[in-house]
C-alpha positions in Angstrom: 126.0 55.4 314.7 128.1 55.6 311.5 126.4 58.9 310.6 127.6 60.3 314.0 131.1 59.0 313.5 131.2 60.5 310.0 130.0 63.8 311.4 132.7 63.8 314.1 135.4 63.1 311.5 134.4 65.9 309.3 132.9 68.6 311.5 136.1 69.8 313.1 138.2 70.9 310.2 141.1 69.0 308.8 140.8 65.5 310.1 143.4 63.7 308.0 141.9 60.2 308.5 138.6 61.4 307.1 140.2 61.6 303.6 141.4 58.0 303.5 138.2 56.6 301.7 138.4 59.4 299.1 142.1 58.9 298.5 141.6 55.1 298.1 138.7 55.6 295.7 140.8 58.1 293.7 143.7 55.6 293.4 141.3 52.9 292.4 139.7 55.1 289.7 143.2 56.0 288.4 144.2 52.4 288.2 141.0 51.5 286.3 141.4 54.5 284.0 145.0 53.4 283.2 143.8 50.4 281.3 146.0 48.0 283.3 144.8 44.5 284.0 143.3 45.0 287.5 142.4 41.3 287.7 146.1 40.6 287.6 146.6 43.0 290.6 143.9 41.1 292.5 145.8 37.8 292.2 148.9 39.2 293.9 149.3 37.7 297.3 152.1 39.6 298.9 152.4 43.4 299.7 155.8 43.7 297.9 154.4 42.2 294.7 151.4 44.6 294.9 153.7 47.6 295.3 155.8 46.5 292.4 152.7 46.2 290.2 151.6 49.7 291.3 155.0 51.2 290.7 155.1 50.1 287.1 153.3 53.2 286.0 154.8 56.6 287.0 151.6 58.6 287.7 150.1 55.8 289.8 153.4 55.3 291.6 153.5 59.0 292.4 150.0 59.0 293.9 150.6 55.7 295.8 153.8 57.3 297.3 151.8 60.4 298.4 149.0 58.2 299.9 151.6 56.2 301.9 153.4 59.4 303.0 150.1 60.8 304.4 148.3 57.7 305.5 150.8 54.9 305.6 151.1 54.9 309.3 147.5 54.1 309.8 146.1 50.6 310.6 143.1 48.7 309.4 141.1 48.8 312.7 142.1 52.4 313.6 138.5 53.7 313.3 136.7 50.5 314.0 133.4 51.1 315.8 132.9 47.4 316.5 133.5 46.1 320.0 136.5 43.9 320.6 
């Protein structure tokens, strides 16, 4: 079933939501490559604190802002295949 969903998301051209996993992975890789203490980030409990941490480095902040511009309106369960 996940294979079918993946096919549907990518087979019909520019499906914006299909790029979410790649964009998140790219941000994660950038954070790791920056040498910042990622364990510190994982201890942050509130979204504002997380954004402050991310915005401390210019390149990361720029890419987070772009991610939010493109995908910030999405919700966690938007593409959930599990029944409610």
